[in-house]
C-alpha positions in Angstrom: 0.0 0.0 0.0 1.3 3.4 -1.0 1.9 5.8 1.9 2.8 9.5 1.6 3.8 12.0 4.4 2.6 15.6 4.4 4.5 18.2 6.4 3.7 22.0 6.5 6.9 23.9 7.0 7.7 27.4 8.2 11.2 28.7 9.1 12.7 25.2 9.2 15.8 24.3 11.1 18.0 21.2 11.4 15.1 19.5 13.2 13.4 19.2 9.8 16.4 17.4 8.3 16.4 15.0 11.3 12.7 14.3 10.8 13.3 13.5 7.1 16.3 11.3 7.9 14.1 9.2 10.2 11.3 9.0 7.7 13.8 7.6 5.2 14.7 4.7 7.4 11.3 3.4 8.4 10.5 -0.3 8.4 7.6 0.4 6.1 8.9 2.7 3.3 7.4 6.1 2.6 6.5 6.7 -1.0 6.7 10.5 -1.1 7.2 13.3 1.4 5.2 16.4 0.5 6.5 19.6 2.1 4.3 22.7 1.9 6.7 25.4 2.8 5.6 28.9 3.8 7.9 31.6 2.5 10.5 30.2 0.2 13.4 32.3 1.5 13.5 30.5 4.9 13.6 27.1 3.2 16.5 28.3 0.9 18.4 29.5 4.0 18.4 26.0 5.4 18.9 23.9 2.2 20.9 25.9 -0.3 24.3 24.2 -0.8 23.4 21.1 1.1 22.4 18.8 -1.7 18.9 18.6 -0.4 17.3 17.2 -3.6 20.0 14.4 -3.8 19.8 13.6 -0.1 16.0 13.4 -0.1 15.0 12.3 -3.6 11.4 11.4 -2.6 10.8 14.9 -1.1 8.5 17.1 -3.0 8.6 20.8 -2.1 5.8 23.3 -2.8 6.2 27.0 -1.7 3.4 29.3 -0.7 3.2 32.8 0.7 2.5 33.4 4.4 -0.9 35.0 3.6 -1.9 31.8 1.8 -1.4 29.5 4.8 -4.4 28.0 6.5 -4.3 25.1 8.9 -7.0 23.2 7.1 -6.8 24.5 3.5 -3.0 24.1 3.2 -3.2 20.5 4.4 -6.0 19.8 2.0 -4.0 21.3 -0.8 -1.1 19.0 0.1 -3.4 16.0 -0.1 -4.1 16.8 -3.7 -0.5 16.3 -4.5 -0.7 12.7 -3.2 -2.2 9.6 -4.9 -1.5 7.3 -2.0 -4.1 5.1 -0.3 -2.9 6.4 3.1 -1.3 9.8 3.9 0.3 10.8 7.2 0.1 14.4 8.4 3.0 15.5 10.6 4.5 18.8 11.9 8.1 19.8 11.3 8.9 19.6 15.0 7.8 16.0 15.5 10.5 13.3 15.5 9.7 9.6 15.0 10.8 7.8 18.2 12.0 4.7 16.2 12.0 3.1 12.8 8.5 1.5 13.2 6.4 4.7 13.4 4.9 4.3 9.9 4.4 0.6 10.4 2.5 0.9 13.6 0.5 4.0 12.6 -0.8 2.4 9.4 -1.1 -1.2 10.4 -4.1 -1.0 12.7 -6.9 0.4 10.7 -10.1 -1.4 11.3 -12.8 -1.8 8.6 -14.3 1.6 9.5 -11.1 3.3 10.8 -10.8 6.8 9.3 -7.7 8.1 11.1 -5.0 6.8 13.5 -3.0 9.2 15.5 0.3 8.6 17.3 1.4 9.0 20.9 3.4 12.1 21.6 6.4 11.7 24.0 8.0 14.7 25.8 11.5 15.7 24.8 14.4 15.2 27.2 14.4 18.8 28.2 10.7 19.2 28.6 9.5 21.1 31.7 7.5 19.1 34.2 4.2 20.6 33.3 4.6 19.7 29.6 5.5 16.1 30.6 2.3 15.9 32.7 0.3 17.2 29.8 1.7 14.7 27.4 1.0 11.8 29.7 -2.5 13.1 30.2 -3.4 13.4 26.5 -1.3 10.5 25.2 -1.6 7.5 27.7 0.2 4.2 27.4 -2.9 2.3 26.2 -4.3 2.3 22.7 -8.0 2.7 22.0 -10.5 3.1 19.3 -13.2 5.8 19.5 -16.6 5.9 17.9 -19.8 7.8 18.4 -20.8 5.3 21.0 -18.1 6.8 23.3 -19.5 10.3 23.2 -21.4 9.9 26.4 -18.4 8.8 28.4 -15.5 10.5 26.6 -17.2 13.7 25.6 -15.0 16.1 23.6 -12.1 13.5 23.8 -14.1 11.3 21.4 -13.0 13.7 18.7 -9.5 14.2 19.9 -6.9 13.7 17.2 -3.6 15.5 16.4 -2.0 16.3 13.1 1.3 16.4 14.8 1.3 12.8 13.6 -1.8 11.1 12.2 -2.5 8.7 9.3 -5.6 9.1 7.2 -7.4 6.7 4.8 -7.7 8.5 1.5 -11.0 6.9 0.5 -12.8 7.9 3.7 -11.1 11.3 3.6 -12.7 11.9 0.2 -16.1 10.6 1.3 -16.3 12.9 4.3 -15.1 16.0 2.5 -11.6 16.2 4.0 -10.1 18.9 6.1 -12.1 22.1 6.4 -10.7 24.7 4.0 -10.5 27.7 6.3 -9.9 27.4 10.1 -7.7 29.0 12.7 -6.9 25.8 14.4 -8.3 22.3 15.2 -8.6 21.1 11.6 -7.8 17.6 12.8 -10.5 17.5 15.5 -13.1 19.0 13.1 -12.3 16.3 10.6 -12.4 13.6 13.3 -15.8 14.8 14.5 -17.2 14.6 11.0 -15.8 11.1 10.5 -17.2 9.9 13.8 -20.6 11.4 13.0 -20.5 9.6 9.7 -20.0 6.3 11.4 -16.3 5.9 11.2 -13.7 5.3 14.0 -10.7 7.2 15.3 -7.8 5.2 16.6 -5.2 6.2 19.1 -2.1 4.0 18.6 0.1 4.2 21.7 2.9 2.1 20.1 3.3 4.6 17.3 5.4 7.3 18.9 6.9 10.7 18.1 8.9 13.0 20.3 7.1 16.3 20.4 6.8 18.9 23.1 7.0 22.7 23.7 8.2 25.1 26.3 5.5 27.8 26.1 5.4 30.8 28.3 2.2 31.7 30.0 1.5 34.4 27.4 2.1 31.9 24.6 -0.3 29.5 26.3 -3.0 32.2 26.4 -2.5 33.0 22.7 -2.7 29.3 21.7 -5.8 28.7 23.8 -7.4 31.9 22.4 -7.2 30.4 18.9 -8.5 27.1 20.3 -11.5 28.9 21.7 -12.1 30.7 18.4 -12.1 27.4 16.6 -14.7 26.1 19.0 -16.8 29.2 18.7 -16.7 29.1 14.9 -17.7 25.4 14.8 -20.7 24.9 17.1 -21.7 21.9 14.9 -18.7 20.1 16.4 -18.2 21.6 19.9 -21.6 22.7 21.1 -23.0 20.4 23.7 -19.7 18.7 24.5 -17.9 20.3 27.3 -14.1 21.0 27.2 -14.0 22.3 30.8 -14.4 18.9 32.3 -11.2 17.8 30.5 -9.4 20.8 32.0 -10.5 19.7 35.5 -9.2 16.2 34.9 -5.9 17.6 33.7 -5.5 19.6 37.0 -6.2 16.5 39.1 -3.9 14.2 37.1 -1.1 16.8 37.1 -1.3 17.1 40.9 -0.9 13.4 41.2 2.0 13.4 38.7 3.8 16.2 40.5 3.5 14.3 43.8 4.9 11.2 42.2 7.8 13.2 40.8 8.5 15.0 44.2 7.5 18.3 42.5 4.5 19.4 44.6 6.1 22.8 45.1 5.5 23.4 41.4 1.8 23.1 41.6 1.0 26.8 42.2 3.0 27.6 39.0 0.9 25.0 37.2 -2.3 26.6 38.5 -1.1 30.0 37.2 -0.4 28.5 33.8 -3.9 27.0 33.8 -5.3 30.4 34.6 -3.6 31.8 31.5 -4.9 28.9 29.4 -8.5 29.2 30.6 -8.4 33.0 30.2 -7.3 32.6 26.6 -9.9 29.9 25.9 -12.7 32.0 27.3 -11.7 35.1 25.4 -11.5 33.0 22.2 -15.0 31.5 22.8 -16.4 35.0 23.1 -14.1 36.7 20.5 -17.1 38.1 18.6 -17.7 40.5 21.6 -14.1 41.8 21.6 -12.7 44.7 19.6 -10.9 43.6 16.5 -7.7 45.4 17.7 -7.7 43.2 20.8 -8.3 40.0 18.8 -5.4 40.8 16.6 -3.1 41.4 19.6 -4.0 38.1 21.2 -4.3 35.7 18.3 -1.4 33.5 17.2 -2.7 33.3 13.6 -2.8 36.8 12.1 -3.5 35.5 8.6 -6.8 33.9 9.6 -8.3 37.3 10.3 -7.3 38.7 6.9 
Protein backbone atom coordinates (compact mmCIF):
# COMPACT_ATOMS: atom_id res chain seq x y z
CA UNK A 1 0.00 0.00 0.00
CA UNK A 2 1.33 3.41 -0.98
CA UNK A 3 1.92 5.83 1.93
CA UNK A 4 2.78 9.53 1.62
CA UNK A 5 3.76 11.97 4.37
CA UNK A 6 2.56 15.58 4.40
CA UNK A 7 4.46 18.23 6.40
CA UNK A 8 3.66 21.97 6.50
CA UNK A 9 6.92 23.86 6.96
CA UNK A 10 7.72 27.37 8.24
CA UNK A 11 11.18 28.68 9.10
CA UNK A 12 12.70 25.19 9.20
CA UNK A 13 15.85 24.34 11.13
CA UNK A 14 18.03 21.25 11.41
CA UNK A 15 15.15 19.48 13.17
CA UNK A 16 13.37 19.16 9.83
CA UNK A 17 16.35 17.36 8.35
CA UNK A 18 16.41 14.99 11.33
CA UNK A 19 12.72 14.26 10.75
CA UNK A 20 13.32 13.54 7.06
CA UNK A 21 16.28 11.30 7.89
CA UNK A 22 14.13 9.20 10.23
CA UNK A 23 11.32 8.98 7.71
CA UNK A 24 13.81 7.63 5.16
CA UNK A 25 14.73 4.69 7.42
CA UNK A 26 11.26 3.43 8.41
CA UNK A 27 10.51 -0.30 8.40
CA UNK A 28 7.58 0.42 6.06
CA UNK A 29 8.88 2.72 3.30
CA UNK A 30 7.39 6.12 2.61
CA UNK A 31 6.50 6.71 -1.02
CA UNK A 32 6.67 10.49 -1.10
CA UNK A 33 7.25 13.29 1.43
CA UNK A 34 5.22 16.37 0.50
CA UNK A 35 6.52 19.59 2.05
CA UNK A 36 4.28 22.66 1.89
CA UNK A 37 6.68 25.44 2.79
CA UNK A 38 5.56 28.92 3.81
CA UNK A 39 7.92 31.63 2.48
CA UNK A 40 10.55 30.21 0.16
CA UNK A 41 13.44 32.31 1.49
CA UNK A 42 13.47 30.52 4.86
CA UNK A 43 13.64 27.13 3.20
CA UNK A 44 16.46 28.26 0.94
CA UNK A 45 18.43 29.52 3.95
CA UNK A 46 18.40 25.99 5.37
CA UNK A 47 18.87 23.92 2.22
CA UNK A 48 20.95 25.89 -0.30
CA UNK A 49 24.30 24.22 -0.84
CA UNK A 50 23.37 21.11 1.15
CA UNK A 51 22.43 18.81 -1.73
CA UNK A 52 18.88 18.60 -0.36
CA UNK A 53 17.35 17.18 -3.55
CA UNK A 54 19.97 14.43 -3.80
CA UNK A 55 19.77 13.63 -0.08
CA UNK A 56 15.96 13.36 -0.13
CA UNK A 57 14.97 12.28 -3.65
CA UNK A 58 11.38 11.44 -2.63
CA UNK A 59 10.79 14.87 -1.05
CA UNK A 60 8.49 17.15 -3.05
CA UNK A 61 8.59 20.83 -2.06
CA UNK A 62 5.80 23.34 -2.76
CA UNK A 63 6.19 26.97 -1.71
CA UNK A 64 3.37 29.28 -0.66
CA UNK A 65 3.20 32.84 0.69
CA UNK A 66 2.47 33.37 4.36
CA UNK A 67 -0.89 34.97 3.60
CA UNK A 68 -1.92 31.77 1.79
CA UNK A 69 -1.37 29.45 4.76
CA UNK A 70 -4.39 27.96 6.47
CA UNK A 71 -4.34 25.07 8.95
CA UNK A 72 -7.05 23.18 7.07
CA UNK A 73 -6.80 24.54 3.55
CA UNK A 74 -3.03 24.12 3.21
CA UNK A 75 -3.16 20.49 4.35
CA UNK A 76 -6.04 19.79 1.98
CA UNK A 77 -4.02 21.34 -0.82
CA UNK A 78 -1.14 19.00 0.06
CA UNK A 79 -3.45 15.98 -0.09
CA UNK A 80 -4.15 16.84 -3.73
CA UNK A 81 -0.45 16.28 -4.51
CA UNK A 82 -0.74 12.70 -3.22
CA UNK A 83 -2.25 9.65 -4.88
CA UNK A 84 -1.49 7.32 -1.97
CA UNK A 85 -4.09 5.14 -0.26
CA UNK A 86 -2.87 6.42 3.12
CA UNK A 87 -1.31 9.78 3.89
CA UNK A 88 0.29 10.81 7.17
CA UNK A 89 0.12 14.39 8.41
CA UNK A 90 3.03 15.52 10.56
CA UNK A 91 4.48 18.77 11.86
CA UNK A 92 8.09 19.77 11.31
CA UNK A 93 8.91 19.59 15.04
CA UNK A 94 7.77 15.97 15.52
CA UNK A 95 10.47 13.30 15.48
CA UNK A 96 9.75 9.58 15.02
CA UNK A 97 10.82 7.78 18.20
CA UNK A 98 11.99 4.73 16.22
CA UNK A 99 11.96 3.14 12.77
CA UNK A 100 8.53 1.52 13.21
CA UNK A 101 6.39 4.67 13.44
CA UNK A 102 4.88 4.33 9.95
CA UNK A 103 4.39 0.58 10.35
CA UNK A 104 2.52 0.91 13.65
CA UNK A 105 0.55 3.96 12.60
CA UNK A 106 -0.79 2.40 9.41
CA UNK A 107 -1.08 -1.24 10.44
CA UNK A 108 -4.08 -1.05 12.74
CA UNK A 109 -6.88 0.44 10.66
CA UNK A 110 -10.09 -1.44 11.27
CA UNK A 111 -12.76 -1.78 8.60
CA UNK A 112 -14.27 1.58 9.54
CA UNK A 113 -11.12 3.30 10.77
CA UNK A 114 -10.76 6.78 9.26
CA UNK A 115 -7.69 8.09 11.06
CA UNK A 116 -5.05 6.81 13.45
CA UNK A 117 -2.95 9.22 15.51
CA UNK A 118 0.32 8.64 17.33
CA UNK A 119 1.43 8.97 20.91
CA UNK A 120 3.44 12.11 21.64
CA UNK A 121 6.35 11.72 24.04
CA UNK A 122 7.96 14.72 25.78
CA UNK A 123 11.48 15.70 24.82
CA UNK A 124 14.36 15.15 27.22
CA UNK A 125 14.45 18.84 28.15
CA UNK A 126 10.68 19.25 28.57
CA UNK A 127 9.48 21.09 31.69
CA UNK A 128 7.52 19.05 34.20
CA UNK A 129 4.15 20.65 33.27
CA UNK A 130 4.64 19.68 29.62
CA UNK A 131 5.49 16.13 30.62
CA UNK A 132 2.32 15.91 32.70
CA UNK A 133 0.26 17.25 29.78
CA UNK A 134 1.75 14.71 27.35
CA UNK A 135 1.01 11.79 29.69
CA UNK A 136 -2.55 13.08 30.17
CA UNK A 137 -3.39 13.44 26.48
CA UNK A 138 -1.34 10.48 25.22
CA UNK A 139 -1.60 7.55 27.66
CA UNK A 140 0.16 4.18 27.37
CA UNK A 141 -2.93 2.25 26.24
CA UNK A 142 -4.25 2.34 22.66
CA UNK A 143 -7.97 2.65 22.00
CA UNK A 144 -10.53 3.12 19.27
CA UNK A 145 -13.22 5.79 19.53
CA UNK A 146 -16.63 5.88 17.87
CA UNK A 147 -19.83 7.82 18.36
CA UNK A 148 -20.81 5.29 21.04
CA UNK A 149 -18.07 6.79 23.26
CA UNK A 150 -19.47 10.32 23.16
CA UNK A 151 -21.42 9.86 26.39
CA UNK A 152 -18.36 8.78 28.37
CA UNK A 153 -15.47 10.52 26.62
CA UNK A 154 -17.21 13.74 25.65
CA UNK A 155 -14.97 16.05 23.60
CA UNK A 156 -12.13 13.52 23.84
CA UNK A 157 -14.06 11.32 21.39
CA UNK A 158 -13.04 13.75 18.65
CA UNK A 159 -9.49 14.23 19.89
CA UNK A 160 -6.90 13.74 17.17
CA UNK A 161 -3.62 15.47 16.38
CA UNK A 162 -1.99 16.28 13.06
CA UNK A 163 1.35 16.39 14.84
CA UNK A 164 1.31 12.79 13.61
CA UNK A 165 -1.81 11.12 12.21
CA UNK A 166 -2.50 8.71 9.34
CA UNK A 167 -5.61 9.06 7.16
CA UNK A 168 -7.35 6.65 4.81
CA UNK A 169 -7.72 8.51 1.53
CA UNK A 170 -11.01 6.87 0.50
CA UNK A 171 -12.75 7.92 3.72
CA UNK A 172 -11.11 11.35 3.57
CA UNK A 173 -12.70 11.91 0.18
CA UNK A 174 -16.11 10.58 1.27
CA UNK A 175 -16.27 12.87 4.32
CA UNK A 176 -15.11 16.03 2.53
CA UNK A 177 -11.59 16.19 3.96
CA UNK A 178 -10.11 18.95 6.07
CA UNK A 179 -12.11 22.11 6.43
CA UNK A 180 -10.70 24.67 4.00
CA UNK A 181 -10.55 27.65 6.35
CA UNK A 182 -9.93 27.38 10.07
CA UNK A 183 -7.74 29.04 12.66
CA UNK A 184 -6.94 25.78 14.43
CA UNK A 185 -8.26 22.29 15.16
CA UNK A 186 -8.59 21.07 11.56
CA UNK A 187 -7.75 17.58 12.84
CA UNK A 188 -10.51 17.49 15.48
CA UNK A 189 -13.06 19.03 13.12
CA UNK A 190 -12.30 16.30 10.58
CA UNK A 191 -12.38 13.60 13.27
CA UNK A 192 -15.78 14.81 14.48
CA UNK A 193 -17.20 14.64 10.96
CA UNK A 194 -15.79 11.14 10.51
CA UNK A 195 -17.19 9.91 13.83
CA UNK A 196 -20.62 11.35 13.05
CA UNK A 197 -20.51 9.60 9.67
CA UNK A 198 -20.04 6.27 11.43
CA UNK A 199 -16.26 5.91 11.24
CA UNK A 200 -13.73 5.27 14.01
CA UNK A 201 -10.74 7.25 15.31
CA UNK A 202 -7.84 5.18 16.61
CA UNK A 203 -5.17 6.21 19.08
CA UNK A 204 -2.12 3.99 18.65
CA UNK A 205 0.14 4.21 21.71
CA UNK A 206 2.87 2.09 20.11
CA UNK A 207 3.31 4.59 17.26
CA UNK A 208 5.39 7.28 18.93
CA UNK A 209 6.85 10.67 18.11
CA UNK A 210 8.90 12.99 20.28
CA UNK A 211 7.09 16.31 20.41
CA UNK A 212 6.76 18.93 23.13
CA UNK A 213 7.03 22.67 23.69
CA UNK A 214 8.22 25.12 26.29
CA UNK A 215 5.51 27.77 26.05
CA UNK A 216 5.43 30.84 28.27
CA UNK A 217 2.17 31.72 30.03
CA UNK A 218 1.48 34.39 27.40
CA UNK A 219 2.09 31.90 24.60
CA UNK A 220 -0.32 29.49 26.32
CA UNK A 221 -2.95 32.23 26.43
CA UNK A 222 -2.54 33.00 22.73
CA UNK A 223 -2.67 29.35 21.74
CA UNK A 224 -5.80 28.72 23.81
CA UNK A 225 -7.39 31.88 22.44
CA UNK A 226 -7.18 30.38 18.94
CA UNK A 227 -8.49 27.10 20.33
CA UNK A 228 -11.49 28.93 21.74
CA UNK A 229 -12.06 30.72 18.44
CA UNK A 230 -12.11 27.41 16.58
CA UNK A 231 -14.74 26.08 18.95
CA UNK A 232 -16.84 29.23 18.66
CA UNK A 233 -16.66 29.06 14.87
CA UNK A 234 -17.73 25.41 14.77
CA UNK A 235 -20.71 24.86 17.07
CA UNK A 236 -21.73 21.91 14.89
CA UNK A 237 -18.74 20.10 16.43
CA UNK A 238 -18.21 21.57 19.85
CA UNK A 239 -21.64 22.73 21.07
CA UNK A 240 -23.05 20.38 23.67
CA UNK A 241 -19.72 18.68 24.47
CA UNK A 242 -17.88 20.35 27.31
CA UNK A 243 -14.13 21.01 27.22
CA UNK A 244 -14.00 22.35 30.78
CA UNK A 245 -14.36 18.87 32.30
CA UNK A 246 -11.19 17.79 30.51
CA UNK A 247 -9.41 20.78 32.03
CA UNK A 248 -10.46 19.71 35.51
CA UNK A 249 -9.23 16.17 34.89
CA UNK A 250 -5.88 17.58 33.73
CA UNK A 251 -5.48 19.55 36.96
CA UNK A 252 -6.21 16.49 39.12
CA UNK A 253 -3.91 14.20 37.14
CA UNK A 254 -1.11 16.78 37.09
CA UNK A 255 -1.30 17.13 40.88
CA UNK A 256 -0.85 13.37 41.17
CA UNK A 257 2.00 13.42 38.67
CA UNK A 258 3.80 16.21 40.53
CA UNK A 259 3.48 14.30 43.80
CA UNK A 260 4.93 11.17 42.20
CA UNK A 261 7.85 13.22 40.85
CA UNK A 262 8.47 14.97 44.16
CA UNK A 263 7.54 18.29 42.55
CA UNK A 264 4.53 19.36 44.61
CA UNK A 265 6.07 22.83 45.10
CA UNK A 266 5.53 23.40 41.36
CA UNK A 267 1.75 23.05 41.61
CA UNK A 268 1.04 26.79 42.22
CA UNK A 269 2.98 27.58 39.04
CA UNK A 270 0.92 25.01 37.19
CA UNK A 271 -2.29 26.60 38.48
CA UNK A 272 -1.08 29.98 37.22
CA UNK A 273 -0.43 28.46 33.82
CA UNK A 274 -3.92 26.95 33.83
CA UNK A 275 -5.31 30.41 34.58
CA UNK A 276 -3.63 31.82 31.47
CA UNK A 277 -4.90 28.89 29.39
CA UNK A 278 -8.46 29.25 30.61
CA UNK A 279 -8.45 33.03 30.16
CA UNK A 280 -7.29 32.60 26.57
CA UNK A 281 -9.88 29.92 25.94
CA UNK A 282 -12.75 32.03 27.33
CA UNK A 283 -11.66 35.09 25.35
CA UNK A 284 -11.53 32.96 22.21
CA UNK A 285 -14.96 31.45 22.80
CA UNK A 286 -16.38 35.00 23.06
CA UNK A 287 -14.13 36.70 20.51
CA UNK A 288 -17.12 38.15 18.62
CA UNK A 289 -17.73 40.46 21.57
CA UNK A 290 -14.15 41.76 21.56
CA UNK A 291 -12.74 44.71 19.59
CA UNK A 292 -10.90 43.59 16.50
CA UNK A 293 -7.74 45.37 17.66
CA UNK A 294 -7.68 43.22 20.81
CA UNK A 295 -8.33 40.04 18.83
CA UNK A 296 -5.36 40.80 16.57
CA UNK A 297 -3.13 41.38 19.59
CA UNK A 298 -4.02 38.07 21.19
CA UNK A 299 -4.29 35.67 18.26
CA UNK A 300 -1.38 33.51 17.20
CA UNK A 301 -2.69 33.29 13.61
CA UNK A 302 -2.84 36.77 12.13
CA UNK A 303 -3.48 35.52 8.59
CA UNK A 304 -6.75 33.90 9.61
CA UNK A 305 -8.34 37.28 10.25
CA UNK A 306 -7.25 38.69 6.89
